[in-house]
C-alpha positions as CSV (number, residue, x, y, z in Angstrom):
1,M,135.8,93.0,126.1
2,A,137.5,90.9,123.9
3,D,138.0,91.4,120.1
4,I,135.3,89.8,117.6
5,R,137.1,86.7,115.7
6,F,136.0,84.3,113.4
7,D,138.6,81.8,113.8
8,G,137.4,78.5,112.3
9,K,134.6,80.0,110.5
10,V,134.0,80.1,107.0
11,A,132.4,83.1,105.3
12,I,130.9,83.6,101.7
13,V,130.5,87.6,100.5
14,T,128.3,88.3,97.3
15,G,128.9,90.8,94.9
16,A,133.1,91.0,96.3
17,G,135.0,92.2,94.3
18,G,134.9,95.5,94.9
19,G,133.1,98.3,96.9
20,L,131.0,97.3,100.2
21,G,131.8,93.6,99.5
22,R,135.4,93.5,99.1
23,Q,135.8,95.5,102.7
24,H,133.9,93.0,104.3
25,A,135.5,89.9,102.8
26,L,139.0,91.7,103.7
27,E,137.3,92.5,107.2
28,L,136.1,89.3,107.9
29,A,139.4,87.9,106.7
30,R,141.6,89.8,109.2
31,R,139.7,89.0,111.7
32,G,140.3,84.7,111.1
33,A,137.5,83.8,108.8
34,K,138.0,81.8,105.6
35,V,136.0,83.9,103.2
36,V,134.4,82.8,99.9
37,V,134.8,85.8,97.1
38,N,132.0,85.9,95.1
39,D,132.1,88.4,92.4
40,L,130.2,88.1,88.9
41,G,132.6,91.0,87.4
42,G,129.6,92.5,85.3
43,S,128.6,96.0,85.1
44,M,126.9,97.9,86.9
45,D,123.8,97.2,84.9
46,G,124.9,93.3,85.4
47,S,126.1,92.9,81.9
48,G,129.3,91.0,81.0
49,G,131.4,89.0,83.5
50,S,134.8,87.8,85.0
51,S,136.1,86.6,87.7
52,E,139.3,89.0,87.6
53,A,137.9,91.0,90.2
54,A,137.3,88.8,92.8
55,M,140.3,87.3,92.1
56,K,142.3,90.2,93.1
57,V,140.6,90.4,96.5
58,V,141.1,86.9,97.2
59,E,145.4,87.8,96.3
60,E,144.9,90.7,98.9
61,I,143.2,88.1,101.9
62,K,146.3,86.0,101.0
63,A,148.6,88.8,101.7
64,L,147.3,89.5,105.1
65,G,148.0,85.8,106.0
66,G,144.5,84.7,105.4
67,E,142.7,82.2,103.5
68,A,140.2,82.8,100.3
69,I,139.1,81.3,97.4
70,A,137.3,83.1,94.3
71,N,133.6,82.5,92.5
72,G,132.7,83.9,89.5
73,S,129.3,82.9,89.9
74,S,126.1,84.7,89.2
75,V,124.0,85.0,92.7
76,T,120.9,84.2,90.1
77,D,122.1,81.2,88.4
78,D,121.4,77.9,90.3
79,A,123.8,75.9,89.2
80,G,126.7,78.6,90.1
81,V,125.0,79.2,93.5
82,E,125.2,75.4,94.1
83,L,129.0,75.7,92.6
84,M,130.1,78.1,95.4
85,V,128.4,76.5,98.2
86,K,130.3,73.3,97.0
87,Q,133.5,75.2,97.0
88,A,133.1,76.4,100.7
89,M,132.4,73.0,101.5
90,D,135.0,71.2,99.7
91,A,137.7,73.5,101.2
92,W,136.5,73.8,104.2
93,G,133.9,71.9,105.3
94,R,131.3,74.5,106.5
95,I,129.2,77.5,106.1
96,D,129.4,80.1,108.8
97,I,128.2,83.6,107.3
98,L,126.6,84.8,104.5
99,I,126.5,88.0,103.4
100,A,124.0,88.5,100.6
101,N,125.4,92.1,98.9
102,A,125.9,91.3,95.4
103,G,123.8,93.7,93.1
104,V,122.9,96.3,89.9
105,L,121.0,99.2,89.3
106,R,119.2,100.0,86.3
107,D,117.8,103.4,87.5
108,K,114.3,104.7,85.2
109,S,111.2,106.5,86.1
110,F,108.6,104.3,86.4
111,S,106.9,105.3,83.1
112,K,110.6,104.8,81.4
113,M,111.3,101.6,82.8
114,S,110.6,98.2,81.1
115,I,109.1,95.2,82.6
116,D,113.0,93.6,81.5
117,D,114.7,95.7,83.5
118,F,112.4,96.0,86.5
119,E,112.2,91.9,86.6
120,F,116.5,91.9,86.0
121,V,116.9,94.2,89.1
122,L,114.1,92.0,91.0
123,N,116.1,88.8,90.1
124,V,119.7,90.1,91.3
125,H,118.8,91.6,94.5
126,L,115.8,89.7,95.6
127,M,115.7,86.3,94.0
128,G,119.8,86.5,94.2
129,T,119.3,86.7,98.2
130,V,116.4,84.1,98.2
131,K,118.9,81.3,96.1
132,T,121.9,81.9,98.1
133,A,120.5,81.8,101.8
134,K,118.4,78.7,100.3
135,A,121.9,77.1,99.7
136,V,123.5,77.8,102.7
137,W,120.3,77.1,104.9
138,E,120.3,73.2,105.7
139,I,123.8,73.7,106.2
140,M,123.5,76.0,108.8
141,K,120.8,73.9,110.2
142,T,122.6,71.3,111.0
143,Q,125.5,73.0,112.1
144,N,123.1,74.9,114.6
145,F,125.3,78.3,113.7
146,G,124.7,80.7,111.3
147,R,124.5,84.2,110.5
148,I,123.2,85.9,107.3
149,V,123.5,89.7,106.3
150,V,121.1,90.8,103.6
151,T,121.1,94.3,102.3
152,T,118.4,96.2,101.6
153,S,118.4,99.8,101.3
154,S,116.7,103.6,102.1
155,S,115.3,103.1,98.7
156,G,113.3,100.3,99.7
157,L,112.4,101.7,102.9
158,Y,111.3,105.1,102.1
159,G,111.6,105.0,98.5
160,N,113.5,107.1,95.9
161,F,112.8,108.7,92.8
162,G,113.8,106.1,89.9
163,Q,114.6,103.3,91.7
164,S,110.9,101.5,91.7
165,N,112.5,98.4,90.8
166,Y,115.4,98.4,93.1
167,G,112.7,99.8,95.6
168,A,111.1,96.7,95.4
169,A,113.2,94.4,95.8
170,K,115.1,95.8,98.7
171,L,111.9,95.8,100.7
172,G,111.1,92.2,99.8
173,I,114.2,91.0,101.4
174,I,113.4,92.8,104.5
175,G,110.1,90.7,104.3
176,F,112.1,87.5,103.5
177,M,114.2,88.4,106.2
178,N,111.5,88.6,108.7
179,T,110.5,85.6,108.3
180,L,114.1,83.8,108.2
181,K,114.7,85.0,111.6
182,L,112.1,83.3,113.1
183,E,112.3,79.9,111.2
184,G,116.1,80.1,112.5
185,Q,115.9,80.6,115.8
186,K,115.4,77.0,117.3
187,N,119.0,76.4,114.9
188,N,121.1,79.8,116.3
189,I,120.7,81.1,112.8
190,H,120.2,84.6,113.1
191,V,119.0,86.8,109.8
192,N,119.9,90.9,110.0
193,A,119.8,93.7,107.6
194,I,122.9,96.3,106.4
195,S,121.1,99.0,104.4
196,P,124.5,101.0,103.8
197,V,124.9,104.8,102.6
198,A,128.7,104.3,100.7
199,A,130.6,105.5,97.8
200,T,131.0,102.9,95.1
201,R,130.6,102.2,91.9
202,M,126.3,102.6,92.4
203,T,126.4,105.5,93.5
204,E,129.4,107.7,92.6
205,G,127.5,109.4,89.6
206,L,124.9,110.6,92.4
207,M,126.9,112.7,94.7
208,P,129.7,115.1,94.4
209,P,133.0,114.1,95.6
210,E,133.8,115.7,98.7
211,V,130.3,114.0,99.9
212,L,131.8,110.6,98.4
213,E,134.8,111.1,100.4
214,K,132.9,111.2,103.5
215,L,130.9,107.4,102.8
216,K,134.2,105.3,102.4
217,P,132.7,101.8,102.0
218,E,134.9,100.7,105.4
219,Y,132.6,102.8,107.6
220,V,129.3,100.5,106.8
221,T,131.5,97.3,107.3
222,P,131.5,97.7,111.2
223,A,128.3,97.4,111.6
224,V,128.2,94.0,108.7
225,V,130.6,92.3,110.8
226,F,129.2,92.9,114.0
227,L,126.0,91.2,112.2
228,A,127.7,88.3,110.8
229,S,129.0,87.7,114.5
230,D,128.4,85.0,117.3
231,E,126.9,88.2,119.9
232,A,124.5,89.3,116.5
233,P,120.8,90.0,117.0
234,T,118.4,88.6,114.5
235,G,115.6,90.6,112.6
236,A,117.7,94.0,112.7
237,I,117.6,96.6,110.0
238,V,120.9,98.3,110.7
239,T,121.5,101.7,108.5
240,A,124.9,102.6,108.4
241,G,127.4,105.6,106.2
242,A,129.9,108.1,107.3
243,G,130.6,106.3,110.5
244,V,126.7,107.0,111.3
245,F,124.8,103.8,112.7
246,A,121.1,103.6,113.4
247,L,118.3,100.7,113.5
248,S,115.4,100.9,111.2
249,R,111.9,99.9,112.3
250,I,108.7,99.2,110.5
251,I,106.3,101.1,113.5
252,E,102.5,100.5,113.8
253,T,100.2,102.5,115.2
254,E,98.0,101.2,118.4
255,G,94.9,102.5,116.2
256,V,91.3,102.5,117.3
257,Y,88.3,99.5,117.4
258,L,85.7,101.2,115.4
259,G,83.3,97.8,115.9
260,E,82.5,94.9,113.3
261,G,78.5,96.5,112.7
262,G,77.8,99.5,110.4
263,L,81.3,100.2,109.5
264,S,81.6,102.7,106.9
265,V,84.3,105.0,104.7
266,E,83.1,107.9,106.5
267,E,83.8,106.2,110.1
268,V,87.6,105.7,108.9
269,R,87.8,109.3,107.3
270,D,86.2,110.5,110.9
271,N,88.6,108.7,113.0
272,W,91.7,109.5,111.1
273,D,93.8,111.3,113.6
274,K,93.2,108.3,116.2
275,I,94.2,105.9,113.6
276,T,97.5,107.6,113.0
277,D,97.8,108.4,116.3
278,E,101.6,107.6,117.5
279,T,100.9,107.7,121.4
280,G,102.0,103.9,121.9
281,Q,103.1,102.9,118.3
282,K,105.2,100.0,118.5
283,A,107.4,97.6,115.9
284,Y,106.3,94.2,116.0
285,F,108.9,90.8,115.7
286,A,106.3,88.8,114.4
287,G,103.0,89.0,112.6
288,G,100.8,87.4,115.4
289,E,101.4,90.6,117.4
290,Q,99.5,92.7,115.1
291,G,96.9,89.6,115.7
292,Q,97.0,89.8,118.9
293,K,96.7,93.6,119.1
294,F,93.4,93.5,117.6
295,F,91.7,90.6,119.1
296,R,93.0,93.0,122.2
297,K,91.2,95.8,121.2
298,M,88.0,94.4,120.1
299,A,87.4,92.9,123.8
300,G,88.1,96.4,124.9
301,G,91.7,96.6,125.8
């Protein structure tokens, strides 16, 4: 089969000054894409800011013979996001790909976490993804082509101690993706999620060096670039790290119909084994499929 190429396509990669985003931007450029390298250049907790990191990646791409421009906007800033999109359109006249990768951490147990820290992380991860997607959505609809890759995490999919803010944001991104995948279908806009495990400045203090060595960011990038390609699925949650790739799904059991009259708490308790029986469980593509099951079971199906 032919190599996957992005000649003539334009990509925006947020948080691309280092780590995962840098690798995504470099690989897209190697394969022919023109890239907007976005990075606020702030510290891990989101403070400070400089576009120096983005400029360095732009220089790397140019050294490879590619085309790129730097943008230092925060993904939470409406005017900054608008500028980022304007830069891409002014330079190249289209936007085909958005890799929403920018993020921050402010980890604490829930009892010690301030609401400010909760909201800040939610704003960067969830609203930063929403704002950048919104800024490119109509452009992609007009083109009848778009690929959006959002970034989730095992902390959102499954939980992680000390990351209630991060986990809430990361699972919120999946809810966002699940609607965009439906709304984008008629305009050939595919929306997918990557759940990476990689050695970046956000994880370097959490694991020993010998483990981090096996979790290079570039081991995640092949999945991201595939999800940005013409051949991408839509609505997939791909987990990736250390060269391992898997698909994550939200599964619902078949469940049991307990009737409508005289329902009680005790009936739920007494039928718990049937409610949680994994036989015939499914991953739905759209919420309406759940409703269809309810009506089927009411009818005795």
